[in-house]
TIKETI-345280 format. One record per atom (N, C-alpha, C): residue number from 1; atom name; x negated, y negated, z; residue in one letter; chain. Coordinates in steps of 0.05 Angstrom, whole numbers, plus 5000, padded with zeros to 4 digits. Each point is the difference from the previous one (the first is absolute). Last residue first. Layout:
// TIKETI-345280
<NUM,CA,<X,Y,Z>,a,A>,
...
This chain:
// TIKETI-345280
<141,N,<1021,7890,4882>,k,A>,
<141,CA,<5025,5014,4998>,k,A>,
<141,C,<5024,4988,4987>,k,A>,
<140,N,<4892,4985,4986>,k,A>,
<140,CA,<5022,4986,5011>,k,A>,
<140,C,<5024,5021,4997>,k,A>,
<139,N,<4898,5034,5006>,k,A>,
<139,CA,<5020,4990,4982>,k,A>,
<139,C,<5025,4991,5015>,k,A>,
<138,N,<4894,4997,5034>,m,A>,
<138,CA,<5022,5019,5002>,m,A>,
<138,C,<5020,4986,4976>,m,A>,
<137,N,<4893,4997,5012>,e,A>,
<137,CA,<5024,4981,4991>,e,A>,
<137,C,<5022,5016,5001>,e,A>,
<136,N,<4900,5024,5038>,m,A>,
<136,CA,<5024,5011,4986>,m,A>,
<136,C,<5022,4974,5004>,m,A>,
<135,N,<4886,5025,5003>,f,A>,
<135,CA,<5018,4985,5009>,f,A>,
<135,C,<5027,5006,4984>,f,A>,
<134,N,<4901,5050,5036>,e,A>,
<134,CA,<5025,4999,4981>,e,A>,
<134,C,<5020,4978,5008>,e,A>,
<133,N,<4887,5022,5018>,v,A>,
<133,CA,<5027,4990,5006>,v,A>,
<133,C,<5019,4997,4979>,v,A>,
<132,N,<4892,5038,5035>,v,A>,
<132,CA,<5023,5001,4980>,v,A>,
<132,C,<5027,4995,5007>,v,A>,
<131,N,<4894,4971,5038>,a,A>,
<131,CA,<5029,5015,5008>,a,A>,
<131,C,<5015,4995,4970>,a,A>,
<130,N,<4908,4958,5013>,g,A>,
<130,CA,<5007,5025,4986>,g,A>,
<130,C,<5025,5017,5007>,g,A>,
<129,N,<4963,4909,5031>,d,A>,
<129,CA,<4987,5022,5009>,d,A>,
<129,C,<5002,5027,4990>,d,A>,
<128,N,<5047,4923,4966>,d,A>,
<128,CA,<4972,4992,5000>,d,A>,
<128,C,<4984,5021,5013>,d,A>,
<127,N,<5093,5034,4966>,s,A>,
<127,CA,<4990,4979,5013>,s,A>,
<127,C,<4973,4994,4998>,s,A>,
<126,N,<5069,5039,4926>,q,A>,
<126,CA,<4979,5007,5018>,q,A>,
<126,C,<4994,4974,5016>,q,A>,
<125,N,<5090,5043,4942>,y,A>,
<125,CA,<4985,4978,5002>,y,A>,
<125,C,<4981,5008,5023>,y,A>,
<124,N,<5094,5033,4936>,f,A>,
<124,CA,<4981,5006,5018>,f,A>,
<124,C,<4974,4980,5001>,f,A>,
<123,N,<5116,5000,4982>,g,A>,
<123,CA,<4974,4997,4990>,g,A>,
<123,C,<4978,5005,5022>,g,A>,
<122,N,<5115,5011,4971>,v,A>,
<122,CA,<4978,5005,5016>,v,A>,
<122,C,<4974,4991,4987>,v,A>,
<121,N,<5115,4993,5003>,i,A>,
<121,CA,<4979,4995,4981>,i,A>,
<121,C,<4976,5002,5019>,i,A>,
<120,N,<5091,5058,5024>,a,A>,
<120,CA,<4983,4976,5003>,a,A>,
<120,C,<4984,4996,4974>,a,A>,
<119,N,<5056,5071,5014>,i,A>,
<119,CA,<5015,4982,5019>,i,A>,
<119,C,<4984,4979,4999>,i,A>,
<118,N,<4970,5051,4924>,g,A>,
<118,CA,<5024,5011,5015>,g,A>,
<118,C,<5014,4980,5016>,g,A>,
<117,N,<4910,4982,4959>,a,A>,
<117,CA,<5003,5025,5014>,a,A>,
<117,C,<5026,5007,5014>,a,A>,
<116,N,<4947,4927,4922>,e,A>,
<116,CA,<5024,5007,5010>,e,A>,
<116,C,<4995,5027,5013>,e,A>,
<115,N,<4916,4932,4996>,f,A>,
<115,CA,<5016,5011,4984>,f,A>,
<115,C,<5027,5015,5017>,f,A>,
<114,N,<4903,4933,5004>,p,A>,
<114,CA,<5030,5001,5008>,p,A>,
<114,C,<5011,5015,4979>,p,A>,
<113,N,<4893,5012,5000>,a,A>,
<113,CA,<5021,4979,4997>,a,A>,
<113,C,<5027,5008,5007>,a,A>,
<112,N,<4909,5036,5039>,l,A>,
<112,CA,<5018,5007,4982>,l,A>,
<112,C,<5025,4986,5000>,l,A>,
<111,N,<4918,4975,5041>,l,A>,
<111,CA,<4992,5026,4991>,l,A>,
<111,C,<5019,5014,4982>,l,A>,
<110,N,<4962,4897,5036>,e,A>,
<110,CA,<5029,5014,4988>,e,A>,
<110,C,<4987,5028,4994>,e,A>,
<109,N,<4962,4929,5076>,k,A>,
<109,CA,<4994,5011,4976>,k,A>,
<109,C,<5022,5020,4988>,k,A>,
<108,N,<5011,4905,5060>,m,A>,
<108,CA,<4993,5034,5003>,m,A>,
<108,C,<4996,5012,4974>,m,A>,
<107,N,<5034,4905,5016>,g,A>,
<107,CA,<4973,5003,5011>,g,A>,
<107,C,<4986,5032,5004>,g,A>,
<106,N,<5104,4987,5000>,k,A>,
<106,CA,<4983,4975,4991>,k,A>,
<106,C,<4973,5007,5015>,k,A>,
<105,N,<5086,5054,5009>,s,A>,
<105,CA,<4971,5009,4992>,s,A>,
<105,C,<4982,4980,4989>,s,A>,
<104,N,<5093,4974,5033>,a,A>,
<104,CA,<4983,5021,5022>,a,A>,
<104,C,<4970,5015,4988>,a,A>,
<103,N,<5061,4941,4941>,a,A>,
<103,CA,<4986,4987,5026>,a,A>,
<103,C,<4988,5017,5017>,a,A>,
<102,N,<5037,5046,4926>,k,A>,
<102,CA,<4980,4977,4993>,k,A>,
<102,C,<4988,4984,5023>,k,A>,
<101,N,<5071,5061,5018>,i,A>,
<101,CA,<4977,5016,4993>,i,A>,
<101,C,<4978,4982,4991>,i,A>,
<100,N,<5089,4978,5058>,s,A>,
<100,CA,<4988,4993,4974>,s,A>,
<100,C,<4968,5013,4997>,s,A>,
<99,N,<5063,5020,5078>,d,A>,
<99,CA,<5019,4981,4983>,d,A>,
<99,C,<4987,4995,4970>,d,A>,
<98,N,<4973,5090,5060>,v,A>,
<98,CA,<4995,4971,4999>,v,A>,
<98,C,<5022,4988,4984>,v,A>,
<97,N,<4969,5098,5052>,k,A>,
<97,CA,<5018,4987,4986>,k,A>,
<97,C,<4994,4969,4999>,k,A>,
<96,N,<4923,5075,5007>,y,A>,
<96,CA,<5019,4981,5015>,y,A>,
<96,C,<5022,4992,4984>,y,A>,
<95,N,<4919,5085,5015>,a,A>,
<95,CA,<5016,4987,4983>,a,A>,
<95,C,<5020,4981,5016>,a,A>,
<94,N,<4898,5059,4992>,v,A>,
<94,CA,<5017,4988,5020>,v,A>,
<94,C,<5019,4984,4984>,v,A>,
<93,N,<4933,5087,4970>,h,A>,
<93,CA,<5009,4971,4999>,h,A>,
<93,C,<5019,4992,5023>,h,A>,
<92,N,<4912,5073,4968>,p,A>,
<92,CA,<5026,5000,5010>,p,A>,
<92,C,<5006,4969,4999>,p,A>,
<91,N,<4939,5042,4923>,m,A>,
<91,CA,<4996,4991,5028>,m,A>,
<91,C,<5031,4998,5013>,m,A>,
<90,N,<4976,5025,4909>,n,A>,
<90,CA,<4978,5017,5013>,n,A>,
<90,C,<5001,4992,5030>,n,A>,
<89,N,<5051,4964,4928>,r,A>,
<89,CA,<5005,5028,4993>,r,A>,
<89,C,<4984,5010,5025>,r,A>,
<88,N,<5000,4910,4994>,v,A>,
<88,CA,<5026,5008,5004>,v,A>,
<88,C,<5003,5029,4998>,v,A>,
<87,N,<4913,4959,4987>,p,A>,
<87,CA,<5010,5004,5026>,p,A>,
<87,C,<5025,5005,5002>,p,A>,
<86,N,<4965,5028,4907>,g,A>,
<86,CA,<4987,4982,5022>,g,A>,
<86,C,<5017,5007,5025>,g,A>,
<85,N,<5059,5016,4913>,t,A>,
<85,CA,<4970,5006,5008>,t,A>,
<85,C,<4990,4982,5025>,t,A>,
<84,N,<5100,5033,4934>,v,A>,
<84,CA,<4982,4988,5025>,v,A>,
<84,C,<4975,5010,5007>,v,A>,
<83,N,<5059,5031,4928>,p,A>,
<83,CA,<4983,4979,4991>,p,A>,
<83,C,<4992,4987,5026>,p,A>,
<82,N,<5024,5108,4989>,s,A>,
<82,CA,<5010,4972,5010>,s,A>,
<82,C,<4978,4977,4990>,s,A>,
<81,N,<4999,5100,4986>,e,A>,
<81,CA,<5003,4979,4976>,e,A>,
<81,C,<5009,4976,5012>,e,A>,
<80,N,<4996,5076,5061>,p,A>,
<80,CA,<4972,4996,4985>,p,A>,
<80,C,<5001,4976,4982>,p,A>,
<79,N,<5072,4994,5075>,e,A>,
<79,CA,<4996,5017,4979>,e,A>,
<79,C,<4970,4998,4990>,e,A>,
<78,N,<5023,4975,5102>,f,A>,
<78,CA,<4999,4992,4972>,f,A>,
<78,C,<4998,5020,4983>,f,A>,
<77,N,<5043,4984,5096>,r,A>,
<77,CA,<4987,5021,4988>,r,A>,
<77,C,<5000,4994,4972>,r,A>,
<76,N,<5023,4953,5104>,l,A>,
<76,CA,<4996,4998,4973>,l,A>,
<76,C,<4986,5019,4991>,l,A>,
<75,N,<5062,4973,5091>,w,A>,
<75,CA,<4978,5016,4993>,w,A>,
<75,C,<5002,4995,4968>,w,A>,
<74,N,<5028,4941,5086>,e,A>,
<74,CA,<5007,5005,4973>,e,A>,
<74,C,<4979,5020,4984>,e,A>,
<73,N,<5035,4973,5108>,v,A>,
<73,CA,<4979,5006,4983>,v,A>,
<73,C,<5013,5007,4971>,v,A>,
<72,N,<5035,4969,5095>,h,A>,
<72,CA,<5004,4985,4972>,h,A>,
<72,C,<4975,5004,4981>,h,A>,
<71,N,<5025,5049,5084>,f,A>,
<71,CA,<4980,4976,5002>,f,A>,
<71,C,<4999,4985,4977>,f,A>,
<70,N,<5064,5073,5009>,p,A>,
<70,CA,<4999,4987,5023>,p,A>,
<70,C,<4983,4977,5004>,p,A>,
<69,N,<5048,5024,4904>,h,A>,
<69,CA,<4975,5012,5018>,h,A>,
<69,C,<4999,4985,5027>,h,A>,
<68,N,<5063,4981,4925>,n,A>,
<68,CA,<5009,5023,5013>,n,A>,
<68,C,<4977,5013,5015>,n,A>,
<67,N,<4987,4920,4952>,e,A>,
<67,CA,<5019,4994,5019>,e,A>,
<67,C,<5012,5027,5013>,e,A>,
<66,N,<4934,5001,4928>,f,A>,
<66,CA,<4985,4993,5026>,f,A>,
<66,C,<5025,4993,5020>,f,A>,
<65,N,<5002,5069,4913>,d,A>,
<65,CA,<5015,4975,5014>,d,A>,
<65,C,<4990,4992,5028>,d,A>,
<64,N,<4935,5043,4919>,t,A>,
<64,CA,<5018,5011,5019>,t,A>,
<64,C,<5019,4973,5010>,t,A>,
<63,N,<4948,5025,4899>,v,A>,
<63,CA,<4997,4979,5021>,v,A>,
<63,C,<5028,5012,5025>,v,A>,
<62,N,<4928,5016,4901>,w,A>,
<62,CA,<5027,5014,5015>,w,A>,
<62,C,<4998,4985,5029>,w,A>,
<61,N,<4966,4957,4895>,v,A>,
<61,CA,<4992,5017,5029>,v,A>,
<61,C,<5027,5009,5014>,v,A>,
<60,N,<4976,4945,4914>,r,A>,
<60,CA,<4999,5028,4995>,r,A>,
<60,C,<4990,5009,5029>,r,A>,
<59,N,<5027,4908,4976>,t,A>,
<59,CA,<4973,5008,5011>,t,A>,
<59,C,<4993,5032,5000>,t,A>,
<58,N,<5086,4962,4966>,a,A>,
<58,CA,<4978,4979,4994>,a,A>,
<58,C,<4970,5008,5009>,a,A>,
<57,N,<5079,5059,5023>,p,A>,
<57,CA,<4988,5000,4968>,p,A>,
<57,C,<4981,4979,4998>,p,A>,
<56,N,<5026,5053,5088>,v,A>,
<56,CA,<5001,4971,4992>,v,A>,
<56,C,<4986,4998,4974>,v,A>,
<55,N,<5054,5081,5061>,y,A>,
<55,CA,<4978,4993,4983>,y,A>,
<55,C,<5007,4970,4992>,y,A>,
<54,N,<5019,5062,5097>,r,A>,
<54,CA,<5011,4988,4974>,r,A>,
<54,C,<4981,4986,4982>,r,A>,
<53,N,<5008,5076,5094>,e,A>,
<53,CA,<4986,4980,4979>,e,A>,
<53,C,<5019,4992,4980>,e,A>,
<52,N,<5018,5065,5075>,g,A>,
<52,CA,<5013,4972,4997>,g,A>,
<52,C,<4985,4982,4985>,g,A>,
<51,N,<4940,5070,5044>,p,A>,
<51,CA,<5030,5003,4999>,p,A>,
<51,C,<5012,4971,4996>,p,A>,
<50,N,<4897,5023,4963>,k,A>,
<50,CA,<5016,4992,5026>,k,A>,
<50,C,<5029,5000,4998>,k,A>,
<49,N,<4898,5037,4955>,k,A>,
<49,CA,<5028,4991,4995>,k,A>,
<49,C,<5014,4996,5030>,k,A>,
<48,N,<4893,4983,4986>,e,A>,
<48,CA,<5019,5024,5002>,e,A>,
<48,C,<5029,4989,4996>,e,A>,
<47,N,<4917,4949,4997>,t,A>,
<47,CA,<4998,5013,4978>,t,A>,
<47,C,<5025,5025,5000>,t,A>,
<46,N,<4987,4894,5044>,t,A>,
<46,CA,<5002,5028,5005>,t,A>,
<46,C,<4997,5016,4971>,t,A>,
<45,N,<4996,4892,5056>,i,A>,
<45,CA,<4996,5014,4977>,i,A>,
<45,C,<5000,5030,5007>,i,A>,
<44,N,<5050,4917,5050>,v,A>,
<44,CA,<4977,5020,5004>,v,A>,
<44,C,<5003,5018,4975>,v,A>,
<43,N,<5042,4900,5041>,g,A>,
<43,CA,<4998,5018,4976>,g,A>,
<43,C,<4978,5015,5006>,g,A>,
<42,N,<5069,4944,5068>,i,A>,
<42,CA,<4973,5003,4988>,i,A>,
<42,C,<5001,5020,4980>,i,A>,
<41,N,<5079,4926,5033>,h,A>,
<41,CA,<4991,5023,4999>,h,A>,
<41,C,<4962,5003,4992>,h,A>,
<40,N,<5061,4919,5025>,s,A>,
<40,CA,<5020,5020,4985>,s,A>,
<40,C,<4993,5025,5006>,s,A>,
<39,N,<4989,4895,5041>,f,A>,
<39,CA,<4989,5025,4998>,f,A>,
<39,C,<5023,5019,4990>,f,A>,
<38,N,<5008,4894,4982>,v,A>,
<38,CA,<5009,5019,5019>,v,A>,
<38,C,<4983,5033,4992>,v,A>,
<37,N,<5008,4881,4982>,m,A>,
<37,CA,<4982,5023,4995>,m,A>,
<37,C,<5006,5025,5019>,m,A>,
<36,N,<5033,4892,4964>,k,A>,
<36,CA,<5005,5022,5013>,k,A>,
<36,C,<4984,5023,4995>,k,A>,
<35,N,<4963,4905,4979>,g,A>,
<35,CA,<5021,5014,4997>,g,A>,
<35,C,<5002,5021,5021>,g,A>,
<34,N,<4925,4942,4988>,t,A>,
<34,CA,<5018,4994,5017>,t,A>,
<34,C,<5024,5014,5003>,t,A>,
<33,N,<4894,4998,4962>,y,A>,
<33,CA,<5026,5009,4989>,y,A>,
<33,C,<5019,4998,5027>,y,A>,
<32,N,<4913,4935,4989>,e,A>,
<32,CA,<5008,5026,5009>,e,A>,
<32,C,<5028,5006,4992>,e,A>,
<31,N,<4935,4938,4940>,p,A>,
<31,CA,<5018,4999,5024>,p,A>,
<31,C,<5003,5028,5011>,p,A>,
<30,N,<4910,4963,4949>,e,A>,
<30,CA,<5025,5014,4995>,e,A>,
<30,C,<5015,5002,5025>,e,A>,
<29,N,<4910,4964,4999>,a,A>,
<29,CA,<5022,4977,4988>,a,A>,
<29,C,<5028,5013,4996>,a,A>,
<28,N,<4922,5052,5033>,s,A>,
<28,CA,<5009,4984,5020>,s,A>,
<28,C,<5024,4979,4991>,s,A>,
<27,N,<4974,5093,4953>,s,A>,
<27,CA,<4993,4973,4998>,s,A>,
<27,C,<5009,4987,5022>,s,A>,
<26,N,<5006,5094,4993>,a,A>,
<26,CA,<4983,4998,4981>,a,A>,
<26,C,<4991,4970,4998>,a,A>,
<25,N,<5053,5043,5066>,t,A>,
<25,CA,<4976,4992,5009>,t,A>,
<25,C,<4982,4993,4976>,t,A>,
<24,N,<5114,5017,5026>,s,A>,
<24,CA,<4978,5003,4984>,s,A>,
<24,C,<4977,4983,5009>,s,A>,
<23,N,<5080,5048,5052>,v,A>,
<23,CA,<4988,4976,5001>,v,A>,
<23,C,<4975,5005,4976>,v,A>,
<22,N,<5094,5049,5042>,c,A>,
<22,CA,<4983,5000,4979>,c,A>,
<22,C,<4987,4972,4999>,c,A>,
<21,N,<5042,5053,5086>,r,A>,
<21,CA,<5006,4978,4984>,r,A>,
<21,C,<4974,5001,4980>,r,A>,
<20,N,<5044,5074,5077>,v,A>,
<20,CA,<4979,4988,4984>,v,A>,
<20,C,<5009,4979,4980>,v,A>,
<19,N,<5033,5045,5091>,g,A>,
<19,CA,<5017,4985,4979>,g,A>,
<19,C,<4975,4986,4983>,g,A>,
<18,N,<4992,5064,5076>,i,A>,
<18,CA,<4989,4971,5001>,i,A>,
<18,C,<5016,4986,4979>,i,A>,
<17,N,<5026,5089,5012>,t,A>,
<17,CA,<4999,4988,5026>,t,A>,
<17,C,<4989,4971,5000>,t,A>,
<16,N,<5005,5057,4918>,v,A>,
<16,CA,<5023,4994,5008>,v,A>,
<16,C,<5000,4982,5028>,v,A>,
<15,N,<4915,5031,4967>,f,A>,
<15,CA,<5012,4979,4980>,f,A>,
<15,C,<5026,4993,5012>,f,A>,
<14,N,<4961,5067,5046>,l,A>,
<14,CA,<4985,4980,5006>,l,A>,
<14,C,<5014,4975,4983>,l,A>,
<13,N,<5030,5089,4985>,v,A>,
<13,CA,<5009,4992,5027>,v,A>,
<13,C,<4987,4973,5003>,v,A>,
<12,N,<4967,5040,4924>,i,A>,
<12,CA,<5035,4995,5000>,i,A>,
<12,C,<5006,4987,5021>,i,A>,
<11,N,<4918,5034,5008>,f,A>,
<11,CA,<4995,4977,4985>,f,A>,
<11,C,<5031,4989,4994>,f,A>,
<10,N,<4987,5089,5036>,f,A>,
<10,CA,<4987,4980,5020>,f,A>,
<10,C,<5003,4970,4988>,f,A>,
<9,N,<5016,5072,4942>,l,A>,
<9,CA,<5023,4997,5020>,l,A>,
<9,C,<4995,4979,5020>,l,A>,
<8,N,<4929,5027,4944>,l,A>,
<8,CA,<5017,4984,4984>,l,A>,
<8,C,<5025,4998,5020>,l,A>,
<7,N,<4936,5052,5033>,t,A>,
<7,CA,<4985,4975,4999>,t,A>,
<7,C,<5026,4982,4985>,t,A>,
<6,N,<5021,5088,5004>,s,A>,
<6,CA,<5005,4992,5028>,s,A>,
<6,C,<4985,4969,5000>,s,A>,
<5,N,<4990,5053,4923>,l,A>,
<5,CA,<5025,4993,5003>,l,A>,
<5,C,<5003,4986,5025>,l,A>,
<4,N,<4903,5004,4958>,r,A>,
<4,CA,<5017,5017,5012>,r,A>,
<4,C,<5029,4989,5002>,r,A>,
<3,N,<4938,4968,4921>,p,A>,
<3,CA,<5001,4999,5029>,p,A>,
<3,C,<5015,5019,5011>,p,A>,
<2,N,<4959,5020,4903>,l,A>,
<2,CA,<5018,4985,5013>,l,A>,
<2,C,<4999,4997,5032>,l,A>,
<1,N,<4922,5015,4925>,m,A>,
<1,CA,<5016,5010,5015>,m,A>,
<1,C,<5022,4985,5014>,m,A>,
């Protein structure tokens, strides 16, 4: 069962307010990611069609434009034949714009390898405590 939207919105405010930094706890020998990390959005799974959805062929999912949502929520509606499984398909995620997906994800479990998603290259990872995190390398203009 998905957490209530109000709980997710609380975490958006919390992440933006405290300026979360990504620190890997997988190994004390691994350096902390010190590059730029900026909150982008949260992704919430739905089975309902939403206004303004667009289709992402690589993952066979319909997504909304989080930049047009007042709380930066991205709604995701997976097609039945989507190759995406597990936590990325079943759990909400938090997304950050980063300079390097490889550096930001160091020590994290890879859930979905980086792929082309229109305005960015994105990859999905899982933190040690189970949170699903999307890292986005924005395309140079």
